[in-house]
N, C-alpha and C positions, 0 to 999 in steps of 0.2 A: 339673425346670422349672428355667430358667436365671434367674439373678437379673440384673436390669439396673439398673446403677448410674446414679445422676443426677449424679454427680462427673465431672470430667475429660471430654475430647473437645472438639470444637469447639462454640463458642457464640457466636451473633450479638453483633457488637459487641466482643468480647473481642480483646485483643492491640494491638499497634501498627498504626494505619491504614497501608493497602499505600502504599507510595510514600514514607513520611515516614523521615526519618533517625533513627538512634539515638543516645542521649545521648553514645555514645563518638565517633560519627561529627561529631557537633555540636561537640565538644570538640576533636577534632583539626582541624577547619575553622575554628574560632575561633583555635587556635595558630597556623596557619599564615598566617592573614591578620595576626595581631599581629606576626609576623616578616616581614611583606611578601613572603611566598611564595605563588606559585601554580601548582600541579602542570601545569595546562593550558600556561601559559607556558613551564614547564621542559620539556614532551614536545615543545611546537613548536620551542624551541630545539635539542633533541636531534635532532629530525627534520630540520630544516634542516643541521645538523653533520653527520649520517650522509649526507644527499644529497650535500654538499659533498665528502664524503670516499669517495663511490662504494659505500657500504655500502647497499645497496638494501634489504636484510632488515631492517636494523635501522629504516631510515627508514620502510618499509612499516607496521611493528610500531608504532612511535609515531604514525604518521598514523592508524592504524586505531582507536589507543585514543582518540585525540581525537575521531575522527568522530562518535560518539554526541552529543557536546556541541554540534555545529553541525547535525547531520541526525539527530534522533531515529529511531528504528524505527517504521515506521507501525503504528497499532494495527489489530487484527483488526476486520473489518467483518460484521456480520451481513446476510445478503441473504433478504428475503422473495421466495421463489419465486412466490408467487401474483403479486405485483406485478409481477414480471419476465414472467410469461406474460400478464398483462393488457396490460402496455405493448408485447409483441411482437403481440398481436393488435391493439390500437389502431394500431401503426404499418403492420401488414399491410393493414389496412382503410383508412388513408390512403393508402397507396401505390395501393391498388385505385381508390379515389375519384379519386385525382389521374391516374391513367392513363385513367380513363373521361372525365374531365374535358377533358384533352388528346388524348383520341381517338387512343392511340397503337395502332395496330394488333397484334393477336396474330399468332402464327405462321401460322395457317391462313389468316387473312385476307391476310399478305404473301404466302404461296405461290399463292394464287389469283391475286392481282394479277399476279405475275412470271409464270405460265402463261399468263395472258391477253395479256400483253406479247410472250413467245414465240412464240405462236399467232399473233399479230399479225405479228410479223416474218417468219415462215416463210410466211405468205400466206393 
């Protein structure tokens, strides 16, 4: 029989909350601000200089580094398939009802009308 330990492993609520900064990151950010330095401003300057010098690779790398600060990555979205199926069913019913209300003829009805018109022209 295997011994199951109650120590270690993942525990609910344990550790640093997701997305929060570590103490070290906070200290670095505070130091940079105290010195009047901003890494994003520096990257923008470097990107612009690289563009002016014609160094596309360097400029692209700098802009790619800045991009998440302006346009964060979209979060994953869960899709309720039952709701999607229900929505599709309702849309289909609404289209059918709208076609009925507007009396849009079906293919068979249109073909019969065209046949009668051709027969009338032929005599």
